[in-house]
C-alpha positions as a Python dict, from the first residue, in 0.01 Angstrom:
ca = {
    (1, 'X'): (0, 0, 0),
    (2, 'X'): (-333, -74, 163),
    (3, 'X'): (-523, -394, 86),
    (4, 'X'): (-852, -221, 174),
    (5, 'X'): (-1076, -85, -97),
    (6, 'X'): (-1280, 229, -42),
    (7, 'X'): (-1647, 169, -128),
    (8, 'X'): (-1935, 414, -153),
    (9, 'X'): (-2282, 417, -302),
    (10, 'X'): (-2569, 647, -375),
    (11, 'X'): (-2904, 616, -201),
    (12, 'X'): (-3074, 729, -524),
    (13, 'X'): (-2919, 436, -715),
    (14, 'X'): (-3078, 196, -465),
    (15, 'X'): (-3424, 333, -531),
    (16, 'X'): (-3440, 163, -873),
    (17, 'X'): (-3629, -163, -851),
    (18, 'X'): (-3399, -466, -850),
    (19, 'X'): (-3497, -830, -874),
    (20, 'X'): (-3333, -1032, -596),
    (21, 'X'): (-3140, -1341, -708),
    (22, 'X'): (-2929, -1599, -523),
    (23, 'X'): (-2624, -1757, -685),
    (24, 'X'): (-2399, -2042, -575),
    (25, 'X'): (-2044, -1971, -689),
    (26, 'X'): (-1754, -2214, -644),
    (27, 'X'): (-1405, -2083, -717),
    (28, 'X'): (-1052, -2214, -681),
    (29, 'X'): (-920, -2117, -340),
    (30, 'X'): (-658, -1847, -383),
    (31, 'X'): (-594, -1480, -307),
    (32, 'X'): (-708, -1353, -649),
    (33, 'X'): (-1024, -1560, -686),
    (34, 'X'): (-1262, -1359, -468),
    (35, 'X'): (-1126, -1037, -612),
    (36, 'X'): (-1190, -1166, -964),
    (37, 'X'): (-1551, -1266, -885),
    (38, 'X'): (-1634, -936, -711),
    (39, 'X'): (-1475, -741, -1000),
    (40, 'X'): (-1694, -928, -1251),
    (41, 'X'): (-2005, -858, -1043),
    (42, 'X'): (-1913, -488, -1032),
    (43, 'X'): (-1833, -473, -1405),
    (44, 'X'): (-2168, -632, -1494),
    (45, 'X'): (-2346, -390, -1258),
    (46, 'X'): (-2484, -660, -1030),
    (47, 'X'): (-2605, -510, -703),
    (48, 'X'): (-2425, -721, -439),
    (49, 'X'): (-2651, -762, -136),
    (50, 'X'): (-2455, -1031, 49),
    (51, 'X'): (-2170, -1275, -1),
    (52, 'X'): (-2141, -1572, 234),
    (53, 'X'): (-1855, -1820, 232),
    (54, 'X'): (-2021, -2156, 298),
    (55, 'X'): (-1714, -2379, 280),
    (56, 'X'): (-1349, -2310, 213),
    (57, 'X'): (-1110, -2595, 141),
    (58, 'X'): (-756, -2613, 6),
    (59, 'X'): (-878, -2642, -353),
    (60, 'X'): (-1223, -2481, -367),
    (61, 'X'): (-1433, -2216, -194),
    (62, 'X'): (-1814, -2246, -207),
    (63, 'X'): (-2014, -1924, -164),
    (64, 'X'): (-2369, -1798, -176),
    (65, 'X'): (-2405, -1455, -331),
    (66, 'X'): (-2730, -1257, -322),
    (67, 'X'): (-2752, -989, -588),
    (68, 'X'): (-3001, -751, -745),
    (69, 'X'): (-3048, -760, -1122),
    (70, 'X'): (-3255, -557, -1370),
    (71, 'X'): (-3410, -852, -1554),
    (72, 'X'): (-3350, -1204, -1683),
    (73, 'X'): (-3114, -1086, -1958),
    (74, 'X'): (-2905, -900, -1700),
    (75, 'X'): (-2883, -1220, -1492),
    (76, 'X'): (-2778, -1423, -1797),
    (77, 'X'): (-2503, -1168, -1876),
    (78, 'X'): (-2375, -1195, -1518),
    (79, 'X'): (-2376, -1577, -1527),
    (80, 'X'): (-2190, -1577, -1862),
    (81, 'X'): (-1928, -1335, -1729),
    (82, 'X'): (-1875, -1540, -1411),
    (83, 'X'): (-1845, -1865, -1608),
    (84, 'X'): (-1576, -1701, -1823),
    (85, 'X'): (-1356, -1640, -1516),
    (86, 'X'): (-1058, -1878, -1510),
    (87, 'X'): (-1081, -1929, -1131),
    (88, 'X'): (-1455, -2000, -1123),
    (89, 'X'): (-1523, -2374, -1104),
    (90, 'X'): (-1901, -2344, -1135),
    (91, 'X'): (-2183, -2097, -1087),
    (92, 'X'): (-2553, -2154, -1082),
    (93, 'X'): (-2871, -1969, -1002),
    (94, 'X'): (-3041, -2096, -685),
    (95, 'X'): (-3333, -1856, -645),
    (96, 'X'): (-3507, -1551, -783),
    (97, 'X'): (-3587, -1512, -1154),
    (98, 'X'): (-3706, -1835, -1316),
}
């Protein structure tokens, strides 16, 4: 089986106005951790704009994730869902909606 995931998107979906937000997410280093975080972002309908791995150690991986959200409530739902992930050590909002 392939480890690659087929991804597609609609140009019309991008035309809706999104508020740009930056998050710092630290997760336990492991093969399922990134998959879990990206799945949560997809499930909560966060528009992933970029994901940058800043530092990866044996125990933890620190990332910056830029996403688009509908409003402050949408951001709070995303943060709650990420914090509920067993492999997420911490997540915090670093820019965007105040």
